[in-house]
N, C-alpha and C positions, 0 to 999 in steps of 0.2 A: 590781338588776342586777351592781352593784360587789359585794355581797357574794359572791353566788352566785358570781363570776367566778373573785373570790381565792380561795373554797373548793375552787373546782377545778382552782385553778393550785397550792395547798397539797399537793392530794389526788395532782397530778400529780407535783409533788415528792417525796413522799413514797413512789411508786409509782417514781422514778428512785431515789432514794436505796436502795430496794432492791434495787431489776434489779442496782445496781451493787456491793452486798452481796454478794448473793446472785455476781456476776461472778467478784468481788474472793476468795470463799467457792471457786468453781471452778477459779480460777489457780491460789489456792495448793494446792488439791489435787494439781491438775497437777503444781507444780512438785516436791511430794511424792514423786509417781510416779515425775516423770524420776529425783530425786534416787537414791529406790530401785533404779531400773533403773541408775543408774551406778552404783550401789554393788556391784550386784550383776554386774557387766561387769567391775569391776577384781578383785573377788573371785575369779571364774572366773578372771582373767589371772593372777592370784597364784598360785590353784592351780595352775593348769598348770606354771608356771615352776618353782613347788617340787617338783612331779612330777617333771619334767625333770630336775632338779638330781639329785635321790634316787634314781631307779631310772634313770638312763641313757641314756634314749631316744635312740637315735640316728637315726632313718628321716630320712629330706629331707623327709617331710611335715611333720613338727614345726615346724619353723621356718616354713613355710606356715603351720598351725596358728595360732601363735603371731601372725603378720600379720594374720590375719583376727580374732583375738578382741581385738588392739591395734586394728583400726580400728573393729570393733563398740562399745571403750570408748570410743575418740573421737567418735564418734557419740553416744552416751548423755550423755557429759561435756557435747558444746556444745548437746546439747539442753536438758538441766539446767540449767546457767547462761541460755540465752537464758530458760528457763520462769522461773526465778527472778527474772529482773530485771521481766519482765513482769507476776508476781506482787506484786511489790513497786510496779511504778505504778498497778495497781489498786488493790490495798491501801490507799495513799497519800490515796485520795477519800472512803475510808470508815475506820469502826473496828474494820474488820478486821487484825486481827495481824499480820504481814509473815512469811513464811517463808524463812528464812536456813538457807541449806546448813553443815555442821560440813565444815571444810576441815583437811588437814593445816599446819603451821607452814609459812614460805614456806621455800626456801631462800635463804640470802644471796647476790646476786650475785657473781660473779667478783671474786675480787683485784685478778688481772694487771689488769683493763681501766683504760683510764685514765680518770681523773677528772677533771670540769669542770665549775665551782663556779658556780652561778648564782645571784647572791647578789640577795634584793628589799630594797630599800632601807627603810630602817628611819623610822618617823616623826620628824622634826625637831624636835616637840612633844612632851609630853604630850598625849594625846586627852581626860584628863579635868580637868587642872587649866590646861594650855598650856604649863608650863613647860618649857625648853629644855635643863634639868640632867638629862641623860638618863645613866644607866650601864648597860653592857652586863654582863648577866648570864649570859650564853651563845647558844648558837643549837642549834636543831632542824634536823636535816638527814632529808631525802627524796630518796631513790635512786629513781631512772627508768631502766629500760633502755632505751638507743636505739641505733640503725645509721645509718651515714653512705651512702648510697645509692652502688654502684658509680660510679666516674670514670673515663672515658677519658680518656687524652692520646697524644701523639706525641712520642716524645723525637729530638729534632733534636742529634746530634753531630756539631760543627763541627772541619774541620780545616783549618787555616789556611795558607796557603801562604805559604814568605817565598822571594825571590830576592836571592842576596849582590851585592852591589855591586864585592866584587871580579873571584871568579871567572866570576858570572853561573847559577851552580848554582839550580836551583830545590829547595827542599825543604819536606819535608810530612812530618807525623806520620805514623805506622799506620795504618790500617784499623781500628775495634775489631772486638773477637771476638765472632761470631756464632753460636748453637746453631743454627743451619741455615743453609743455602746462602740467599743474598740477601738475608739478614738484614733480612725484612720483619716481623719480630713479636718484641717481648723474652721472657726467660725465664720472666716474672711470666704471661703469656698466657698460654704454651706448657703450663705447671705447670699452668695453669686449664684448658685445653682438654682436655688429659689427664686429669685428675683426674674430671671432671665426664664425663667419654667413661667410663672403665674405672672410676672410684672410685662416681659417681653413677649410671654407667649412663642419662646423658642420650646419646643419640643427638646426632652431627650435623648433624641437619638441624631439627633441634629446638631447637641452640645456634644455629643460624644464625637462626633465627626471635627468638629473645630477642634477640642484640646487633642486628638489624635495627631492633628495637625503641627498643633503646636508644640508637638514632641510627648505629649501624655496620654496613654491607652490607658480606657477606663472603659468598662463593659457598664453594658445598657443596665443589668440586673443590679451591679452594684451604687450605680448613680438612683434609680429606683427605692434602691432598698434605701438608701440616703434622706431620698425626699419623705420617706414612710416614719423613717426615725426624727425625721425634723419636727413634722405636724405632730407626733404624740409629745415632742418634748416642747412644742408652743400651744398644746391643747389647754392648760390650763388658763395660760391668757387670753387664747379665745374665749372660754368659759365666762373669763370675768366679763370682758368688753361684749359678751352678748347677753348676760342676767344684768348688766347695767344698760344695755339697748332694751331692753324688751322691758324692765320695771318704768318706762316710760307713761306718764299719762297721756302722751300726745306721739302718737309711735305713725310713722309717714315710711309708704312703701310702695313698691313698684317692681316691676322685672324688662329685663333686656333680651333680646335674644342674641344666643350667640352661636357661632357657626363650630357640630362638633364633629371630626372628621371619622369615616364610618368606611366598609370595607366595601363598599358598593358605589356608596354615595355621601353627602353630606347632611345630616342630622342638624337638626336643631334646636339645642338645651337654652335654658333659663335661667338667669342668674337673677338669684332674689335678693331687693336691697331693703333694708330694715334701718332708717335713720332717726335719731333722737335727735332733736335741735330746739332745745327751749330759750333759746338767746331771742327771737321777738315776743315772746312770750313774756321775759322779765325773768325768767327760771334761771338759776344758777347753777344746775346739772353741767359739767362739760358734755358739748356733741359729741358723737360717736356714730358708727355704723359698722353694719356687720353684712356678709353675704352669704348665700347659700346658693348651691347650683343644685338643677335638677334636669336630667332627660325632659321631662313634660311637664305640663301645668297641671298635673294631676299629684297628689300625694300630701306630703304636710303642707307646703308652702301654696298658697300663702293662708290656708284655711284657718290652721292652728296658733298664730300669730297675729292675724289681721281681722276681729270679729267686728262689725258693724252692731251698735245696740243691745254689745254683751257684755257681760265682765272678763273679762280674760286670766289665766291658769291663776294669776297672781292675786285677781279678786280686783282691780284697778280698772278703772273706765277709759276706754281708749279713744282719742279723735282722730279717726284715719283717713288720710287722704292718699287716693290712689288713682288712677287711671281708669273710667267708664270702661273699656273692656275687660280689664281686670277685676273687678267686681262684680260684671257681669257673670263672669266663667267661675267664680267663688259662688255666687248664689244656685250655677245650674250645678255646681259638684256638691 
């Protein structure tokens, strides 16, 4: 009975090893297929970018197409990396050769980032002979990109009061400057709030929820109030840029569709862009651009700014470049 049991155990072990080998080979083939899909997605993305550069396609749908192709490439690349690691784990138990993907050379980490040196202590004695006469030959440095989580803090500005012993007059330094009235938020926080809303397209309700998860509870009305106060504070700067752009002899205009959330569906808004750039014509004025938003193509944009064959409100001729569809829409209205 002992020999038969041992034979059955050996047979089961052989079957298990064969099954593991088959599973490792299947995982290897799956990793190869995933790598090929990722490569194909990358080639299609690069091909579309080159076609856009060569043929100058300017449709609003092109950016949407590139976004979809980048999303597809992202999913394929993630799946390929996952399958490669799973295939390596499966191959470690068998004699099946693991599959290794060919990757491009990594870019060096940005030089402007600060470096933190973590030195691993060297042995005090030689591990071979035990001698303590060690001489440093050099060092190997391995760099790892790391991030410090965002930290919140409250800055307390203390203004001490003093009383004069002679005249009994109380003196105190003036209050610090605040970007917005009541000075509840600092300039760094306000800059982050505006950039995430207008630059990263993060609505205030999502920002509020993220801040709450980080331990800072702010109401939606408070954030919206600060955005409005910042817009009012930046209005003089905006007016200067607008006056500089619209005073150009050559004004380039264009509109871009933007999705706008509505109650029942997503509406289509317009971003009107006006660019002043005299560098190709040898002009000394610095280039600048302004942006206007509207819910549709009606209203002041672009009729009041882009006028072909007419004098502008500043009585300066304009050379207008725009899309044909935009010009037709202006003439119809």
